[in-house]
C-alpha positions in Angstrom: -26.0 1.3 -4.5 -23.0 -0.1 -5.1 -22.9 -3.8 -6.4 -20.5 -5.8 -4.4 -18.8 -8.5 -7.4 -18.0 -12.3 -6.7 -15.0 -12.9 -5.2 -13.4 -14.2 -8.4 -14.4 -11.1 -10.9 -13.3 -8.9 -8.1 -9.8 -10.2 -8.3 -10.1 -10.0 -11.9 -10.8 -5.8 -11.8 -8.0 -5.7 -8.9 -5.8 -6.8 -11.2 -6.5 -4.5 -14.1 -7.0 -1.8 -11.1 -3.8 -2.6 -9.6 -1.5 -0.8 -12.2 -3.6 2.5 -11.8 -3.4 2.4 -8.1 0.2 2.6 -8.6 0.7 5.8 -10.1 -0.6 7.8 -6.5 -3.0 9.3 -9.1 -5.5 12.3 -8.6 -4.5 13.2 -12.3 -6.0 15.0 -15.0 -7.7 12.1 -15.8 -10.5 13.7 -13.8 -10.6 17.0 -16.0 -10.7 15.1 -19.5 -14.2 15.6 -21.2 -16.3 12.9 -21.2 -19.2 14.5 -20.4 -22.4 12.8 -22.4 -21.0 9.5 -23.0 -22.1 8.0 -18.9 -25.1 7.8 -16.7 -25.7 9.9 -13.9 -25.1 9.6 -10.1 -26.5 10.9 -7.2 -26.3 10.7 -3.4 -29.6 8.9 -3.3 -27.9 5.7 -5.5 -24.0 5.8 -4.6 -25.0 5.2 -0.9 -23.1 2.3 0.6 -24.0 0.3 2.9 -21.7 -1.1 5.6 -22.9 -4.5 7.7 -19.1 -5.3 8.4 -18.3 -7.4 11.3 -15.3 -5.1 12.9 -15.4 -7.1 16.0 -11.6 -8.1 15.7 -10.3 -4.6 14.9 -11.9 -3.0 17.8 -10.1 -3.3 21.5 -11.8 -2.3 24.5 -9.3 -2.5 27.0 -6.4 0.0 27.9 -4.1 0.5 24.9 -0.1 0.2 25.4 1.5 3.4 25.9 4.1 2.2 23.1 3.4 1.0 19.6 3.9 -2.0 17.8 2.3 -3.8 21.3 0.3 -7.4 20.1 -3.1 -6.9 21.0 -5.2 -9.9 19.7 -4.5 -12.6 17.2 -7.0 -15.6 15.9 -6.9 -18.0 13.3 -6.9 -17.2 9.5 -7.4 -19.6 6.9 -7.6 -19.2 2.9 -7.7 -20.7 -0.1 -4.4 -18.9 -1.2 -2.6 -19.8 1.9 0.2 -22.8 1.4 -0.6 -26.3 2.4 0.6 -26.7 5.5 0.8 -22.8 6.5 -0.6 -21.6 9.5 -2.1 -18.5 9.7 -2.8 -15.5 11.9 -4.9 -12.2 11.9 -3.0 -10.0 14.0 -4.4 -6.5 16.2 -1.3 -4.7 17.2 -0.8 -0.9 18.2 0.7 2.0 15.5 1.6 5.5 16.3 -1.3 7.4 14.4 1.4 10.4 13.4 -0.8 14.1 12.3 0.8 14.4 8.7 1.0 17.6 9.3 4.3 16.9 11.2 3.3 18.1 15.1 4.7 14.8 16.6 3.3 16.2 20.4 0.4 15.5 18.9 0.9 11.5 17.7 -1.1 9.3 19.5 -1.3 5.1 19.9 -3.8 3.5 18.0 -4.7 0.8 16.5 -3.7 -1.6 13.3 -4.2 -5.0 11.8 -2.7 -7.5 9.9 -1.5 -10.9 9.6 0.9 -13.1 9.5 2.0 -17.0 7.4 4.3 -19.2 9.5 5.1 -23.0 9.1 2.8 -25.7 10.3 5.2 -25.7 13.2 8.6 -23.2 14.6 12.2 -24.5 13.3 14.5 -25.6 15.3 16.3 -22.1 14.5 14.6 -18.6 14.2 12.7 -17.5 11.4 13.8 -14.5 9.1 10.6 -12.4 8.1 9.4 -11.3 4.9 7.2 -7.7 5.7 4.8 -7.4 3.0 3.5 -3.9 2.0 0.0 -4.3 -0.6 -0.9 -2.0 -3.2 -4.6 -0.2 -3.1 -7.8 -1.9 -1.5 -9.7 1.1 -1.4 -9.8 3.7 1.5 -13.2 3.0 3.2 -12.5 0.7 6.6 -13.8 -2.2 4.9 -11.7 -2.6 2.4 -8.6 -3.9 4.5 -7.2 -6.8 2.1 -8.5 -9.2 5.6 -11.8 -8.2 5.0 -11.4 -8.3 1.4 -9.4 -11.5 1.4 -6.9 -10.5 -1.2 -3.9 -10.2 1.1 -1.8 -12.1 -1.0 -2.0 -10.6 -4.4 1.4 -10.2 -5.8 3.3 -12.4 -3.5 4.8 -15.6 -3.7 3.7 -17.2 -0.5 4.6 -20.6 -1.3 8.2 -19.6 -2.2 8.0 -17.9 1.0 6.7 -20.7 3.1 9.3 -23.2 1.0 12.4 -21.1 2.2 11.2 -21.2 6.2 10.5 -17.3 6.2 7.5 -15.6 8.0 5.5 -13.3 6.3 3.5 -10.0 7.9 1.0 -8.2 6.5 -0.3 -5.2 7.5 -3.6 -3.6 6.5 -2.1 -0.1 7.3 -4.3 1.3 10.0 -7.3 3.0 8.9 -8.4 0.1 7.0 -9.8 -2.4 9.4 -9.4 -0.3 12.2 -11.3 3.0 13.4 -8.5 4.8 12.3 -7.5 8.1 9.4 -6.3 6.2 6.7 -2.4 7.3 5.6 -3.2 6.7 2.4 0.0 7.7 0.0 1.3 9.2 3.1 4.4 7.4 3.4 5.2 8.1 6.8 2.0 6.1 8.0 2.1 3.0 6.2 5.7 2.9 6.8 4.8 2.8 10.8 2.2 0.0 10.4 4.5 -1.8 8.7 7.1 -1.4 11.0 4.6 -2.1 13.9 3.0 -5.3 12.7 6.3 -6.7 12.3 7.1 -5.7 16.0 3.8 -7.0 17.1 4.6 -10.2 15.4 7.9 -10.8 17.7 5.3 -11.1 20.4 3.3 -13.8 18.8 4.6 -16.6 21.4 3.5 -19.5 18.5 6.5 -17.8 16.2 10.2 -18.1 17.1 11.3 -15.3 15.0 15.3 -14.4 14.0 14.3 -10.6 13.5 16.1 -10.3 10.2 13.1 -8.1 8.1 13.2 -7.7 4.5 10.2 -5.8 3.4 8.6 -6.5 -0.3 5.9 -4.3 -1.9 4.2 -3.8 -5.2 2.8 -0.5 -6.4 1.1 1.5 -3.6 3.0 -1.1 -1.4 6.4 -0.2 -3.4 6.4 3.2 -2.1 5.5 1.9 1.5 8.4 -0.7 1.4 10.9 2.4 0.5 9.6 4.8 3.2 9.7 2.1 5.7 13.5 1.8 4.2 13.5 5.5 5.3 11.9 5.5 8.8 12.9 2.6 10.3 16.6 3.6 12.4 14.7 6.2 13.5 11.3 5.0 14.3 12.2 1.7 14.3 15.7 0.9 15.8 14.6 -2.6 17.2 13.5 -3.9 13.9 16.4 -5.4 12.5 15.8 -4.4 8.4 17.9 -5.8 6.6 16.9 -5.1 2.6 13.7 -3.2 1.2 12.5 -4.5 -2.3 10.9 -1.6 -4.3 8.6 -3.8 -6.9 7.6 -1.1 -9.9 6.9 1.8 -6.8 5.4 5.0 -7.9 8.3 7.3 -6.8 7.3 10.5 -8.6 3.9 11.1 -7.9 3.7 14.5 -9.5 5.4 13.8 -12.6 3.0 11.2 -13.8 0.1 13.9 -12.9 -1.2 13.8 -16.3 -0.6 10.7 -17.8 -3.6 8.9 -16.6 -6.3 11.1 -18.8 -7.3 8.1 -21.1 -7.7 5.7 -18.3 -11.0 6.6 -16.7 -10.8 4.6 -13.3 -8.1 7.1 -12.5 -11.1 9.4 -10.9 -11.4 6.4 -8.3 -8.1 6.4 -7.4 -7.9 10.6 -7.4 -11.2 10.0 -5.3 -9.0 8.3 -3.1 -6.4 10.0 -2.4 -8.1 13.6 -2.2 -10.6 11.9 0.5 -8.1 10.3 2.3 -5.5 14.0 2.4 -8.9 15.5 3.4 -8.7 13.4 7.1 -5.2 13.2 7.6 -4.5 17.1 6.5 -5.7 20.0 8.2 -5.2 22.0 5.5 -6.3 20.1 2.7 -10.2 20.2 2.0 -12.3 17.6 -0.5 -14.6 20.3 -0.9 -12.3 23.2 -2.2 -10.7 20.6 -4.9 -13.4 18.7 -6.0 -16.2 20.2 -8.7 -19.8 20.5 -6.8 -21.5 18.7 -9.7 -18.8 15.6 -8.8 -19.0 15.4 -5.2 -21.1 13.1 -4.7 -20.0 10.7 -7.1 -16.2 11.5 -5.7 -17.6 10.5 -2.1 -19.2 7.3 -3.0 -16.0 5.9 -4.9 -13.8 6.5 -1.2 -16.1 4.1 0.6 -16.3 1.4 -2.6 -13.1 -0.9 -2.4 -11.4 -2.1 -5.5 -13.1 -5.0 -5.9 -16.6 -3.6 -5.8 -18.5 -2.2 -8.4 -18.2 1.7 -9.1 -21.1 3.8 -10.0 -20.8 5.8 -13.0 -19.1 9.5 -13.5 -22.2 12.1 -13.2 -23.3 12.9 -16.8 -22.8 16.6 -18.0 -19.9 16.4 -15.2 -16.7 17.7 -18.0 -14.2 17.2 -14.8 -13.3 15.8 -11.3 -11.8 19.2 -9.9 -12.7 22.8 -9.7 -9.2 23.6 -8.6 -6.0 22.6 -10.3 -4.7 19.6 -7.9 -1.4 20.7 -8.5 -1.6 23.9 -6.7 -2.2 24.9 -3.0 -1.8 22.6 -0.3 -3.0 19.7 -1.8 -0.3 19.5 -4.5 2.1 20.7 -1.5 1.4 18.0 0.3 1.9 15.5 -2.5 5.3 16.8 -3.2 6.0 15.7 0.1 5.1 12.3 0.2 7.7 11.4 -2.5 10.8 9.6 -1.1 14.3 10.4 -0.9 16.0 7.6 0.1 18.3 8.3 2.8 18.3 4.7 4.5 22.3 3.0 4.6 19.6 -0.3 3.5 20.3 -2.1 0.8 17.8 -1.7 -1.8 16.4 -3.1 -4.9 14.1 -1.5 -6.8 12.5 -3.3 -9.6 10.8 -2.1 -12.9 9.4 -3.6 -16.1 10.5 -1.9 -19.3 7.3 -2.7 -21.1 5.3 -0.6 -17.9 3.1 2.2 -19.4 1.3 3.1 -16.1 4.6 3.9 -14.0 7.3 4.0 -16.6 10.6 3.3 -16.7 11.7 6.2 -17.4 10.1 8.1 -14.2 11.8 5.3 -12.2 15.1 6.0 -14.0 14.5 9.6 -13.5 14.0 9.0 -9.6 17.2 6.7 -9.6 19.4 9.2 -11.0 18.4 11.2 -8.4 19.3 9.5 -5.7 22.6 8.4 -7.3 23.5 11.6 -7.6 22.9 12.4 -3.9 25.4 9.5 -3.2 23.4 6.4 -2.7 23.5 3.1 -4.6 21.0 0.7 -4.8 20.3 -2.8 -7.6 17.9 -1.3 -10.1 17.0 -3.8 -12.6 14.4 -3.3 -15.6 12.7 -6.3 -17.0 12.1 -6.1 -20.8 9.0 -7.7 -21.5 7.3 -7.1 -17.9 4.1 -4.6 -17.5 3.3 -3.0 -14.6 1.1 -6.1 -12.6 2.4 -8.4 -14.8 6.4 -7.5 -12.9 4.9 -9.9 -10.2 2.8 -12.2 -11.7 4.4 -13.4 -15.3 8.3 -12.8 -15.1 10.1 -15.7 -13.5 13.6 -13.6 -13.6 11.9 -11.0 -11.2 10.8 -13.7 -9.2 14.0 -15.3 -8.8 15.6 -12.1 -7.8 13.3 -11.2 -5.7 14.1 -14.6 -3.7 18.2 -14.2 -4.5 18.0 -11.1 -2.7 16.2 -11.5 -0.1 18.0 -14.7 0.8 21.3 -12.8 0.3 20.2 -10.5 2.8 19.1 -12.8 5.4 22.7 -14.3 4.7 24.4 -11.3 5.5 25.6 -11.1 1.6 26.0 -7.3 1.0 24.9 -8.5 -2.9 24.3 -5.6 -4.3 24.4 -4.9 -7.8 26.4 -1.8 -9.8 24.3 0.7 -10.6 
């Protein structure tokens, strides 16, 4: 059985894991030879029993026909909320888009998230910081509003002190019973944009509508995709800025970079499991080695703050087919963002980040620049991947400065 760690232990696992998660990795770490070093796992000892109460995340009424419609709210409390703040969980509609690209097959489904606001409505409408979280897992019960890690990497106190409202999304399929768009940029972006739309319908809030989206790691990619999608999918969302914090912008370039990181197999299992559900031409069974199949399925049911079973003894590779090839490799390539938006973009990168290397980020920035796009790209000399958001005051200062400037209508675009 999967062992669930204590909340504090889970936070330590989350911090250690966040760096691996950022790589969007389904890398060749699963292909490295580690046979004979780990205990075996079978389908019997990897089963996960889900006892989560999903009542908030379900809706019995007839769904509205439009995305971004608020369906439910309930008070939300957490030790990580700023003192005096009001917290809410929200359930709302969003577009469940077939990743295969058949727009006619899109449907309205459910997504959940949270809102943090001032104790009382301000005299003037408040601006919105939209938060895109990093990986929590791909199972339904791994939603941040269920796990309690909603605010990891978020300077929530500064947001509160500035008088801004924080709106976060779980992404559809986390909490709600939908396919999880893990590392599929369009679905994640729609979840984020519709969370903002839903928050604007809350009678408890007075919002200006002006929005800056932040995201770290996997969420950094989501933030960038949100910028790309906003003008066409949600022109009613007044998106004035995007911040990608160590975003994994070249997942193909990162393949093979995790062969010394054991946790890479876990994120690999997350990715192939999610893509199998999203894309009709991607098959879990086609790519995962027969001896690793039970383990990979159990890993996909496990959240990152939980203990994972060992990789099966004697199995040398997670893969039986090169994940760079075929439909899986092609679908991953489709989800590498190309910055097409006119919204100011701030990309922050730690130079001491060995997991999402600055050299990789440099390449992505240069590609966008060659296409005629400009952005603020700032590198922080001593910042690691996780340290960028937890231990780099200069980044936090720049984050708040950029966001303030955008809410005030200032260009604040540093020449690259």
